[in-house]
Wavefront OBJ file of the C-alpha trace (Angstrom):
o trace
v 0.000 0.000 0.000
v 1.358 3.442 -0.938
v 1.434 6.556 1.173
v -0.465 8.612 -1.393
v -3.162 11.112 -0.600
v -6.240 12.326 -2.424
v -4.751 15.571 -3.808
v -1.484 14.085 -4.975
v -0.308 15.166 -8.438
v -3.268 17.533 -8.845
v -2.648 20.889 -10.461
v -4.732 24.004 -10.788
v -6.278 24.729 -14.191
v -5.241 28.394 -13.846
v -1.887 29.866 -14.938
v 0.555 30.847 -12.203
v -0.036 34.546 -12.869
v -3.767 34.115 -12.194
v -3.091 32.156 -9.006
v -0.610 34.809 -7.790
v -3.110 37.574 -8.598
v -5.814 35.729 -6.707
v -3.602 35.404 -3.618
v -2.711 39.103 -3.832
v -6.410 40.006 -4.128
v -7.241 37.835 -1.090
v -4.594 39.733 0.896
v -5.922 43.141 -0.227
v -9.546 42.131 0.309
v -8.914 40.845 3.823
v -7.066 44.043 4.846
v -7.520 47.298 2.914
v -10.922 46.445 1.441
v -12.431 44.967 4.609
v -10.999 47.527 7.030
v -11.955 50.601 4.981
v -14.608 52.792 6.646
v -18.149 52.178 5.452
v -18.593 55.489 3.508
v -15.488 54.862 1.315
v -17.372 53.136 -1.514
v -15.208 54.855 -4.145
v -12.022 53.521 -2.542
v -13.321 49.949 -2.637
v -14.451 50.421 -6.253
v -10.949 51.670 -7.104
v -9.392 48.580 -5.493
v -11.694 46.340 -7.528
v -10.858 48.260 -10.732
v -7.170 47.804 -9.952
v -7.748 44.042 -9.979
v -9.666 44.070 -13.264
v -13.296 44.743 -12.342
v -15.398 46.602 -14.917
v -17.010 49.357 -12.853
v -18.310 52.464 -14.571
v -19.732 55.422 -12.731
v -20.454 55.812 -9.033
v -21.330 52.606 -7.188
v -21.945 51.576 -3.584
v -19.874 48.649 -2.334
v -19.981 47.681 1.328
v -16.800 46.553 3.140
v -18.271 43.146 4.020
v -18.662 42.163 0.352
v -16.602 39.124 -0.713
v -15.445 38.995 -4.339
v -13.819 35.757 -5.492
v -12.709 36.847 -8.975
v -12.694 40.653 -9.307
v -11.780 40.415 -13.008
v -15.193 38.811 -13.611
v -17.121 41.551 -11.796
v -19.054 44.078 -13.877
v -21.170 46.824 -12.308
v -23.309 49.442 -14.048
v -23.440 53.039 -12.800
v -25.468 53.535 -9.602
v -25.259 49.830 -8.695
v -25.119 48.682 -5.109
v -23.526 45.548 -3.652
v -24.993 45.184 -0.187
v -23.592 43.920 3.102
v -22.359 40.314 3.320
v -22.835 39.601 -0.402
v -20.495 37.014 -1.931
l 1 2 3 4 5 6 7 8 9 10 11 12 13 14 15 16 17 18 19 20 21 22 23 24 25 26 27 28 29 30 31 32 33 34 35 36 37 38 39 40 41 42 43 44 45 46 47 48 49 50 51 52 53 54 55 56 57 58 59 60 61 62 63 64 65 66 67 68 69 70 71 72 73 74 75 76 77 78 79 80 81 82 83 84 85 86
């Protein structure tokens, strides 16, 4: 019997650059994004834009929002992403 485990020899389907960007986003989201004061919606929108989100116009984004892939996020002007939304 071998000492193998379930995840052995498994690789991610994403390129290394995408994985590194995801880890960097998780770090930013868990610090700057989450700790920003509630009225700083523009700051959080700027952080999301920096990571590839398509956000046009003023939006409202609460600090408790969790975004898994910011590059896949698209928000129209005057959109709102409420508290605790994933």
